[in-house]
LODO-965548 format. One record per residue (C-alpha): chain; x, y negated, z negated. Coordinates in nm, 4 decimals. Example, Ala and Ser with C-alpha at 12.3 -4.5 7.8 and 13.67 -1.06 7.14 Angstrom:
BEGIN
- bamar|x|y|z
- A|1.2300|0.4500|-0.7800
- A|1.3670|0.1060|-0.7140
//
This chain:
BEGIN
- bamar|x|y|z
- A|3.8328|-4.2772|-5.1722
- A|3.9363|-4.3209|-5.5124
- A|3.5767|-4.2181|-5.6741
- A|3.5743|-3.9333|-5.4026
- A|3.8822|-3.7864|-5.5373
- A|3.8053|-3.8547|-5.9252
- A|3.4648|-3.6603|-5.8222
- A|3.6888|-3.3585|-5.6291
- A|3.8888|-3.3569|-5.9415
- A|3.5785|-3.3165|-6.1469
- A|3.4394|-3.0705|-5.9351
- A|3.7563|-2.8556|-5.9884
- A|3.7523|-2.8590|-6.3511
- A|3.3512|-2.7628|-6.3408
- A|3.4560|-2.4518|-6.1412
- A|3.7658|-2.3591|-6.3757
- A|3.5446|-2.4380|-6.6825
- A|3.2769|-2.1794|-6.5377
- A|3.5264|-1.9312|-6.4532
- A|3.6584|-1.9461|-6.7751
- A|3.3012|-1.9254|-6.9548
- A|3.1936|-1.5891|-6.7237
- A|3.5306|-1.4506|-6.8480
- A|3.4688|-1.5037|-7.2051
- A|3.1324|-1.3645|-7.1906
- A|3.2328|-1.0464|-6.9698
- A|3.5595|-1.0319|-7.2665
- A|3.8075|-1.0142|-6.9542
- A|4.1495|-0.9871|-7.1175
- A|4.3814|-1.2509|-7.0498
- A|4.6693|-1.0494|-6.8818
- A|4.3900|-0.9161|-6.6673
- A|4.2922|-1.2816|-6.5745
- A|4.6051|-1.3707|-6.4843
- A|4.7319|-1.0225|-6.2913
- A|4.4033|-0.9171|-6.1325
- A|4.1609|-1.2579|-6.1008
- A|4.4375|-1.5297|-6.0295
- A|4.4840|-1.5263|-5.6777
- A|4.1134|-1.4336|-5.5748
- A|3.9993|-1.7034|-5.8003
- A|4.2731|-1.9614|-5.6328
- A|4.1823|-1.8611|-5.2611
- A|3.7983|-1.8929|-5.3848
- A|3.8372|-2.2085|-5.4942
- A|4.0125|-2.3633|-5.2366
- A|3.7057|-2.2097|-4.9696
- A|3.5111|-2.3958|-5.2495
- A|3.6669|-2.7264|-5.1802
- A|3.6746|-2.7317|-4.8641
- A|3.3166|-2.6406|-4.8100
- A|3.2481|-2.9406|-5.0442
- A|3.4610|-3.1654|-4.8647
- A|3.3372|-3.0541|-4.4763
- A|2.9566|-3.0930|-4.6638
- A|3.0225|-3.4429|-4.7834
- A|2.9074|-3.3175|-5.1859
- A|3.2148|-3.6166|-5.2648
- A|3.0169|-3.9255|-5.0988
- A|2.9573|-4.1219|-5.4254
- A|2.6702|-4.3218|-5.2169
- A|2.4809|-3.9652|-5.2346
- A|2.4575|-4.0118|-5.6154
- A|2.2342|-4.2938|-5.5985
- A|2.0194|-4.0640|-5.4465
- A|1.9148|-3.7593|-5.6459
- A|1.7658|-3.5586|-5.3404
- A|2.0790|-3.6031|-5.1524
- A|2.2749|-3.5213|-5.4181
- A|2.1253|-3.2069|-5.4980
- A|2.0908|-3.0917|-5.1336
- A|2.4912|-3.1780|-5.0550
- A|2.5595|-2.9858|-5.3569
- A|2.3129|-2.6783|-5.2382
- A|2.4374|-2.7125|-4.9159
- A|2.8047|-2.7080|-4.9760
- A|2.7633|-2.4182|-5.2617
- A|2.5795|-2.1972|-4.9866
- A|2.8480|-2.2776|-4.7225
- A|3.1183|-2.1698|-5.0253
- A|2.9369|-1.8175|-5.0881
- A|2.9033|-1.7422|-4.6933
- A|3.2679|-1.8315|-4.6412
- A|3.3622|-1.5832|-4.9796
- A|3.1651|-1.3053|-4.7943
- A|3.3282|-1.3438|-4.4607
- A|3.6760|-1.3381|-4.6514
- A|3.5672|-1.0771|-4.8607
- A|3.4661|-0.8918|-4.5460
- A|3.7307|-0.9603|-4.3090
- A|4.0207|-0.8316|-4.5684
- A|3.8267|-0.5670|-4.6941
- A|3.8744|-0.7182|-5.0471
- A|3.6099|-0.5774|-5.3022
- A|3.7722|-0.4599|-5.5737
- A|3.7043|-0.7151|-5.8440
- A|3.4311|-0.8191|-6.0544
- A|3.1405|-0.9088|-5.8554
- A|2.9706|-1.0498|-6.1621
- A|3.2792|-1.2873|-6.2326
- A|3.2529|-1.4325|-5.8863
- A|2.8748|-1.4969|-5.8686
- A|2.8552|-1.5701|-6.2299
- A|3.1390|-1.8387|-6.1781
- A|2.8966|-1.9785|-5.8482
- A|2.5943|-1.9919|-6.0585
- A|2.7424|-2.1358|-6.3607
- A|2.9330|-2.4430|-6.1550
- A|2.5949|-2.4823|-5.9716
- A|2.4281|-2.5472|-6.2970
- A|2.6555|-2.7607|-6.4259
- A|2.6795|-2.9334|-6.0690
- A|2.2951|-2.9769|-6.1149
- A|2.2679|-3.1037|-6.4300
- A|2.6012|-3.3621|-6.3529
- A|2.4181|-3.5205|-6.0339
- A|2.0905|-3.5641|-6.2850
- A|2.2944|-3.7290|-6.5362
- A|2.5132|-3.9127|-6.3288
- A|2.2229|-4.0553|-6.0941
- A|2.0072|-4.1648|-6.4255
- A|2.3289|-4.3210|-6.5305
- A|2.3879|-4.4958|-6.2119
- A|2.0364|-4.5979|-6.1142
- A|1.7279|-4.3928|-6.2556
- A|1.6163|-4.6315|-6.5501
- A|1.5916|-4.9303|-6.3055
- A|1.3854|-5.0041|-6.0284
- A|1.6047|-5.0180|-5.7641
- A|1.7531|-5.3457|-5.6384
- A|1.8822|-5.2173|-5.2829
- A|2.2082|-5.1824|-5.3549
- A|2.4536|-5.4662|-5.2378
- A|2.1932|-5.5966|-5.0130
- A|2.2425|-5.9890|-5.0023
- A|2.0646|-6.2287|-4.8562
- A|1.8258|-6.6274|-4.8372
- A|1.5143|-6.7236|-4.6663
- A|1.5173|-6.9870|-4.3801
- A|1.2719|-7.2330|-4.3516
- A|0.9791|-7.0367|-4.2263
- A|1.0530|-6.7599|-4.5086
- A|1.2567|-6.5264|-4.2669
- A|1.4974|-6.3554|-4.5052
- A|1.8453|-6.3479|-4.3474
- A|2.0954|-6.1065|-4.4468
- A|2.4435|-6.2238|-4.5423
- A|2.7875|-6.0636|-4.4988
- A|3.1466|-6.1737|-4.5458
- A|3.1724|-6.3655|-4.2502
- A|2.7999|-6.5268|-4.2429
- A|2.5666|-6.7077|-4.4285
- A|2.1592|-6.7660|-4.4184
- A|2.0098|-7.0618|-4.3304
- A|1.9360|-7.3207|-4.5891
- A|1.5606|-7.3632|-4.6847
- A|1.5399|-7.7379|-4.7624
- A|1.2326|-7.8598|-4.9314
- A|0.9924|-8.0517|-4.6473
- A|0.7562|-8.2163|-4.8341
- A|0.9846|-8.2817|-5.1824
- A|0.7229|-8.1399|-5.3750
- A|0.6925|-7.7417|-5.3140
- A|0.8766|-7.4568|-5.1848
- A|0.7258|-7.3627|-4.8397
- A|0.4012|-7.1146|-4.8660
- A|0.5736|-6.8398|-4.6484
- A|0.8889|-6.8406|-4.8721
- A|0.6150|-6.8163|-5.2297
- A|0.4390|-6.5621|-5.0652
- A|0.7749|-6.3495|-5.0359
- A|0.8602|-6.4422|-5.3893
- A|0.5166|-6.3008|-5.5076
- A|0.5144|-5.9646|-5.2761
- A|0.8726|-5.9147|-5.4386
- A|0.8427|-5.9870|-5.7447
- A|0.4617|-6.0953|-5.8387
- A|0.2333|-6.3800|-5.8623
- A|0.3636|-6.4793|-6.2466
- A|0.7058|-6.4616|-6.1221
- A|0.5782|-6.7517|-5.8435
- A|0.4028|-6.9243|-6.0815
- A|0.7067|-6.9526|-6.2858
- A|0.9466|-7.0222|-6.0362
- A|0.6995|-7.2603|-5.8464
- A|0.6419|-7.4722|-6.1716
- A|1.0103|-7.5804|-6.1650
- A|1.0304|-7.6323|-5.8217
- A|0.7294|-7.8222|-5.7421
- A|0.8927|-8.1596|-5.9308
- A|1.2333|-8.1017|-5.7562
- A|1.2362|-8.3936|-5.5130
- A|1.5852|-8.2676|-5.3473
- A|1.6640|-7.9325|-5.1672
- A|1.6506|-7.5674|-5.3082
- A|1.8096|-7.2799|-5.2242
- A|1.6521|-6.9521|-5.2669
- A|1.8628|-6.6342|-5.2305
- A|1.9347|-6.2493|-5.3496
- A|2.2773|-6.1942|-5.3990
- A|2.5251|-6.0219|-5.6080
- A|2.8453|-6.2227|-5.4084
- A|2.9874|-6.5227|-5.5415
- A|3.1171|-6.5822|-5.2103
- A|2.7525|-6.6225|-5.0523
- A|2.6736|-6.9008|-5.3001
- A|3.0388|-7.0838|-5.2318
- A|2.9694|-7.0730|-4.8686
- A|2.6238|-7.2285|-4.8709
- A|2.6340|-7.4738|-4.6165
- A|2.4970|-7.7857|-4.8024
- A|2.7539|-7.9365|-5.0626
- A|2.4841|-7.9876|-5.3447
- A|2.1782|-7.8378|-5.4489
- A|1.8650|-7.9680|-5.6857
- A|1.7961|-7.5919|-5.7192
- A|1.9316|-7.2553|-5.6563
- A|1.6880|-6.9530|-5.6991
- A|1.8431|-6.6063|-5.6948
- A|1.5904|-6.3116|-5.6995
- A|1.8549|-6.0265|-5.7771
- A|1.9057|-5.9649|-6.1289
- A|2.2276|-6.0393|-6.2734
- A|2.2918|-5.7019|-6.4146
- A|2.4258|-5.6101|-6.0774
- A|2.6823|-5.8794|-6.0451
- A|3.0396|-5.7581|-6.1063
- A|3.1981|-6.0851|-6.2142
- A|2.8886|-6.2462|-6.3704
- A|3.0928|-6.5909|-6.5210
- A|3.2721|-6.6059|-6.1374
- A|2.8853|-6.5789|-6.0055
- A|2.7468|-6.8111|-6.2631
- A|3.0882|-7.0552|-6.1643
- A|2.9856|-7.0767|-5.8281
- A|2.6394|-7.1670|-5.8745
- A|2.7774|-7.4512|-6.1299
- A|2.9566|-7.5536|-5.8035
- A|2.6864|-7.5948|-5.6071
- A|2.4341|-7.8148|-5.7873
- A|2.4545|-8.1433|-5.9195
- A|2.4465|-8.2197|-6.3131
- A|2.0868|-8.1825|-6.4335
- A|2.0153|-7.9519|-6.1428
- A|1.8776|-7.6142|-6.1935
- A|1.9505|-7.2614|-6.1558
- A|1.6810|-6.9857|-6.1997
- A|1.7705|-6.6210|-6.2462
- A|1.6491|-6.2912|-6.4136
- A|1.8525|-5.9891|-6.6037
- A|1.7261|-5.6849|-6.7830
- A|1.8111|-5.7050|-7.1099
- A|1.9509|-5.3835|-7.3421
- A|1.6097|-5.4153|-7.5611
- A|1.4225|-5.4036|-7.1753
- A|1.6526|-5.1210|-7.0589
- A|1.5852|-4.9111|-7.3554
- A|1.2301|-4.9214|-7.3670
- A|1.1862|-4.8521|-7.0202
- A|1.4315|-4.5302|-7.0255
- A|1.2533|-4.4242|-7.3503
- A|0.9203|-4.4658|-7.1666
- A|1.0519|-4.3208|-6.8286
- A|1.1635|-3.9476|-6.9550
- A|1.0315|-3.7229|-7.1747
- A|1.1347|-3.6392|-7.5540
- A|1.4622|-3.5627|-7.6268
- A|1.5788|-3.6439|-7.2710
- A|1.4817|-3.9932|-7.2824
- A|1.7171|-4.0522|-7.5747
- A|1.9844|-3.8399|-7.4119
- A|2.0169|-4.0422|-7.1330
- A|1.9685|-4.3689|-7.3522
- A|2.2778|-4.2905|-7.5609
- A|2.4762|-4.1692|-7.1931
- A|2.3604|-4.5112|-7.0726
- A|2.4475|-4.7057|-7.3313
- A|2.8215|-4.6082|-7.3798
- A|2.8824|-4.6032|-7.0394
- A|2.7288|-4.9535|-6.9637
- A|2.7424|-5.1254|-7.2885
- A|3.0573|-4.9801|-7.4331
- A|3.2938|-4.8783|-7.1711
- A|3.2858|-5.2487|-7.0052
- A|3.4279|-5.3572|-7.3058
- A|3.7294|-5.1611|-7.3391
- A|3.9951|-5.2637|-7.1131
- A|4.1182|-4.9078|-7.0276
- A|3.7685|-4.7762|-6.9974
- A|3.6481|-5.0803|-6.8240
- A|3.8829|-4.9661|-6.5370
- A|3.6532|-4.6293|-6.5042
- A|3.3384|-4.7991|-6.5202
- A|3.3627|-5.0509|-6.2362
- A|3.5607|-4.7708|-6.0193
- A|3.2366|-4.5609|-6.0801
- A|2.9562|-4.8472|-6.0770
- A|3.1379|-5.1020|-5.8527
- A|2.9528|-5.3530|-6.1535
- A|2.5629|-5.2133|-6.0658
- A|2.3360|-5.2106|-6.3318
- A|2.5468|-5.3285|-6.6001
- A|2.3626|-5.3200|-6.9875
- A|2.3465|-5.6936|-7.0853
- A|2.1626|-5.7979|-7.4045
- A|2.0029|-6.1205|-7.4097
- A|2.2640|-6.3169|-7.6163
- A|2.5497|-6.2044|-7.4223
- A|2.3418|-6.3624|-7.1015
- A|2.2566|-6.6735|-7.2009
- A|2.5941|-6.7013|-7.3908
- A|2.7384|-6.6911|-7.0892
- A|2.5115|-6.9331|-6.8779
- A|2.6405|-7.2057|-7.1550
- A|3.0191|-7.0582|-7.1206
- A|2.9944|-7.1573|-6.7547
- A|2.8799|-7.5330|-6.8380
- A|2.4789|-7.4450|-6.8276
- A|2.1442|-7.5076|-7.0889
- A|1.8586|-7.3077|-7.1408
- A|1.5576|-7.5314|-6.9983
- A|1.3045|-7.1934|-7.0530
- A|1.3191|-6.8165|-7.1135
- A|1.0294|-6.5923|-7.0269
- A|0.9648|-6.1841|-7.0195
- A|0.8184|-6.1399|-6.6988
- A|0.7426|-5.7734|-6.4890
- A|1.0222|-5.6249|-6.7636
- A|1.3008|-5.8881|-6.6939
- A|1.3924|-6.1518|-6.8441
- A|1.3832|-6.4705|-6.6296
- A|1.5888|-6.8066|-6.7179
- A|1.5761|-7.1177|-6.6383
- A|1.8877|-7.3489|-6.6889
- A|2.0025|-7.6934|-6.6388
- A|2.3681|-7.7688|-6.5524
- A|2.5133|-7.9851|-6.8282
- A|2.8897|-7.9842|-6.7463
- A|3.1679|-7.8054|-6.5827
- A|3.2618|-7.4385|-6.7010
- A|3.4458|-7.4016|-7.0028
- A|3.6669|-7.1151|-6.8426
- A|3.6961|-6.9166|-7.1677
- A|4.1067|-6.8084|-7.1747
- A|4.0757|-6.4724|-7.3560
- A|3.7073|-6.3785|-7.4184
- A|3.6733|-6.1116|-7.6688
- A|3.4607|-5.7855|-7.6689
- A|3.6372|-5.5777|-7.8928
- A|3.5207|-5.5142|-8.2694
- A|3.7975|-5.7211|-8.4260
- A|3.7643|-6.1018|-8.2648
- A|3.9537|-6.4359|-8.3351
- A|3.7171|-6.7287|-8.3762
- A|3.8201|-7.1483|-8.3580
- A|3.7328|-7.3163|-8.6569
- A|3.8133|-7.6138|-8.8345
- A|4.0988|-7.5777|-9.0872
- A|4.3068|-7.8370|-9.2961
- A|4.4115|-8.0960|-9.1299
- A|4.1132|-8.1175|-8.8925
- A|4.3329|-7.8201|-8.6741
- A|4.1924|-7.5470|-8.5162
- A|4.2719|-7.2032|-8.6733
- A|4.2185|-6.8700|-8.4880
- A|4.0493|-6.6860|-8.7630
- A|3.9995|-6.2607|-8.7921
- A|3.6431|-6.1219|-8.7973
- A|3.5160|-5.8227|-8.7585
- A|3.2574|-5.8302|-8.4711
- A|2.8662|-5.8800|-8.5752
- A|2.7411|-6.0536|-8.2961
- A|2.6983|-6.0037|-7.8870
- A|2.9635|-6.0939|-7.6943
- A|2.9468|-6.4852|-7.5858
- A|2.7394|-6.5236|-7.8673
- A|2.9254|-6.8238|-8.0310
- A|2.8297|-7.0288|-7.7209
- A|2.4579|-7.0018|-7.8368
- A|2.4838|-7.2076|-8.1573
- A|2.3493|-7.5193|-8.0275
- A|2.0642|-7.3286|-7.8928
- A|1.9814|-7.1193|-8.1564
- A|1.9666|-7.4444|-8.4103
- A|1.7454|-7.5857|-8.1220
- A|1.4919|-7.3252|-8.1386
- A|1.5168|-7.2007|-8.5031
- A|1.6872|-7.4044|-8.7242
- A|1.8367|-7.3014|-9.0384
- A|1.7247|-7.0535|-9.3192
- A|1.7875|-7.0747|-9.6952
- A|2.2034|-7.0139|-9.7354
- A|2.2720|-7.2722|-9.4485
- A|2.2417|-6.9407|-9.1599
- A|2.0332|-6.9574|-8.8774
- A|1.6675|-6.7966|-8.9008
- A|1.6090|-6.5081|-8.6408
- A|1.9357|-6.4779|-8.4944
- A|1.9139|-6.2796|-8.2233
- A|2.3043|-6.2530|-8.1550
- A|2.3870|-6.0511|-8.4786
- A|2.3639|-5.6837|-8.3783
- A|2.2183|-5.3932|-8.5567
- A|2.5610|-5.2982|-8.6759
- A|2.6763|-5.6607|-8.7325
- A|2.3990|-5.7029|-8.9988
- A|2.4754|-5.3998|-9.2160
- A|2.8601|-5.4847|-9.1720
- A|2.7540|-5.8604|-9.3431
- A|2.5424|-5.6836|-9.6044
- A|2.8786|-5.5280|-9.7656
- A|3.0874|-5.7765|-9.6863
- A|3.2965|-5.5604|-9.4211
- A|3.3073|-5.8530|-9.1483
- A|3.4794|-6.1255|-9.3240
- A|3.7643|-5.8470|-9.4687
- A|4.0073|-5.9291|-9.1508
- A|4.0074|-6.3034|-9.3140
- A|4.3090|-6.1601|-9.5227
- A|4.5476|-6.1877|-9.2296
- A|4.4535|-6.5818|-9.2378
- A|4.5632|-6.5538|-9.5930
- A|4.8507|-6.4182|-9.5699
- A|4.9572|-6.6148|-9.2567
- A|4.8637|-6.9151|-9.5064
- A|4.6140|-7.1069|-9.2955
- A|4.2949|-7.0162|-9.5400
- A|4.3265|-6.9192|-9.9186
- A|4.1236|-6.6861|-10.1340
- A|3.8440|-6.9343|-10.2923
- A|3.7309|-7.3101|-10.0666
- A|3.5037|-7.4105|-9.8801
- A|3.4230|-7.2084|-9.5298
- A|3.6023|-7.2213|-9.2075
- A|3.3253|-7.3581|-8.9775
- A|3.2687|-7.3837|-8.5891
- A|3.2691|-7.7215|-8.4217
- A|2.8866|-7.7327|-8.4112
- A|2.8129|-7.5951|-8.7935
- A|3.0856|-7.8896|-8.9035
- A|2.9120|-8.1484|-8.6939
- A|2.6332|-8.1247|-8.8986
- A|2.7604|-8.1990|-9.2369
- A|2.8087|-8.5604|-9.3374
- A|3.1119|-8.8090|-9.2759
- A|3.2090|-8.8277|-9.6168
- A|3.1878|-8.4156|-9.6733
- A|3.3640|-8.3951|-9.2988
- A|3.6448|-8.5882|-9.4555
- A|3.7240|-8.4213|-9.7421
- A|3.6688|-8.0884|-9.6364
- A|3.9780|-8.1507|-9.3913
- A|4.2186|-8.1929|-9.6846
- A|4.2506|-7.8409|-9.8316
- A|4.2597|-7.4920|-9.6367
- A|3.9158|-7.3181|-9.6198
- A|3.8575|-7.0137|-9.7962
- A|3.7782|-6.6242|-9.8087
- A|3.5399|-6.6879|-10.1227
- A|3.2960|-6.9899|-10.0783
- A|3.1543|-7.1936|-10.3676
- A|2.8134|-7.0881|-10.1828
- A|2.8411|-6.7780|-10.3728
- A|2.8903|-6.9223|-10.7274
- A|2.6224|-7.1884|-10.6474
- A|2.3826|-7.0171|-10.4392
- A|2.2301|-7.3361|-10.2560
- A|1.9188|-7.2850|-10.0373
- A|1.8961|-7.5720|-9.8087
- A|2.1781|-7.7463|-9.6213
- A|2.1309|-8.0706|-9.8373
- A|2.1826|-7.8083|-10.1345
- A|2.5218|-7.6381|-9.9467
- A|2.6510|-7.9987|-9.9129
- A|2.6409|-8.0804|-10.2616
- A|2.7683|-7.7503|-10.3714
- A|3.0535|-7.7744|-10.1795
- A|3.1266|-8.1913|-10.2599
- A|3.0983|-8.0713|-10.6052
- A|3.3802|-7.7747|-10.5353
- A|3.6219|-8.0048|-10.3507
- A|3.5955|-8.3166|-10.5888
- A|3.6370|-8.0471|-10.8632
- A|3.9803|-7.8813|-10.6756
- A|4.1328|-8.2288|-10.5788
- A|4.1247|-8.2369|-10.9671
- A|4.2399|-7.9147|-11.1207
- A|4.3320|-7.6603|-10.8036
- A|4.3634|-7.3672|-11.0350
- A|4.1575|-7.3705|-11.2799
- A|3.8761|-7.4873|-11.0488
- A|3.9379|-7.1819|-10.8090
- A|3.9217|-6.9421|-11.1166
- A|3.6080|-7.0416|-11.2392
- A|3.4138|-7.0372|-10.9079
- A|3.5978|-6.6894|-10.8252
- A|3.4589|-6.5419|-11.1616
- A|3.0984|-6.7169|-11.0639
- A|3.0973|-6.5848|-10.7340
- A|3.1512|-6.2266|-10.7807
- A|2.9019|-6.2339|-11.1082
- A|2.6835|-6.3259|-10.8174
- A|2.7680|-6.0657|-10.5794
- A|2.7612|-5.7883|-10.8228
- A|2.4788|-5.8883|-11.0068
- A|2.2635|-6.0892|-10.8190
- A|2.3651|-5.8987|-10.5079
- A|2.4439|-6.2376|-10.2898
- A|2.5188|-6.1246|-9.9575
- A|2.5718|-6.2967|-9.6333
- A|2.3091|-6.2836|-9.3892
//
């Protein structure tokens, strides 16, 4: 109902805009519009809206199918025109401009068609149809069982404790391809416990699965269509044993971009991509706009980065076993490691607060400009495991950093908000970097103990000594901390001058 009302309001704006545009082109005086055309326009608008409601033009579901939405618009507008002609004939009102009347109708129709095409592209076109809200699982004969809020499909139990039933594998192969079947079978063959295969976006369907715990849950539906993604992952976590597997898939932002640019001709493909990115990526991250996004989409077809997908899984108690790109999707296999972390205040905006170890070993909230995708902080152990560290102590090939984030790091914009921490007394101008728990754990015991004796700083000794390896970084920090303990002011002054020399003349930058 709310969506329909919003569409109705949008249609009124289109008609008013069309009327104003045609009146401007016809150079109709403002006084004439108010005196001669206001009443006819108002009655025509009422007929227009009545015809639209009767022809079901404002049914939101139409916009998932371009032909339906175009047909509804065409039918509605033809009915409206016919009704206007009839009213003009009955009341003999032929004294106002036909150009203004039919120009408004034509302009409004063109704008509605354009809006329907763009809206359909945003909702559905860039991706393969996923069957809307349909949720299902499979029984032990490989038969699909639809779910609803009161009924859940029967569990498929691994009869031989060696592989999924042949019928079920055939269904997976038919729906998602032979490579996907092999990928899933490779991980389910070795599981000697029950396996549940579902295709759902509703966490309730997972919570009410008949068995208490499973050895593996496979969700064939892409996670982009799940409205409450973390809650869904938490539901899966509650239904599997520690060490058990969860297999799923997602369309990442890079795959979405590639698909859209390939699907449409230039420059329409870039226009659709930009609109899709703004509406599906930016809107869900901003509190006010988030309501508009979910109102119109119900969480369908969300734009997710690879980093956010995996980061959400880690935050919900999983660890990555394997990730693989198949048939334009990222398939992931994750293992339950712990209970969900339940982040109390997840941050999505440009200014973020990160937990860092400060003086005395206490956690402080460090302010920074966002340079990474949301939930990226949960991926530090995974990135370290697959990429190790590069020169300067940063992670190599860190896919968590956004394109804009790389630029901001080069010019130090990301660290300017730390001035807030300096004003609060959590940090000082020069000092060792405030570290996350994971980074802190990589340091030697001696350095850990010395670090927490003093406040961390904005300008680290790294920029004065320019170390390359992890060992050299630790040596540099030990050298600084020992000197600072003896002569705080002199040490910070010397390191500040040396750091800015390297920054200005040797172009030392954060990666």
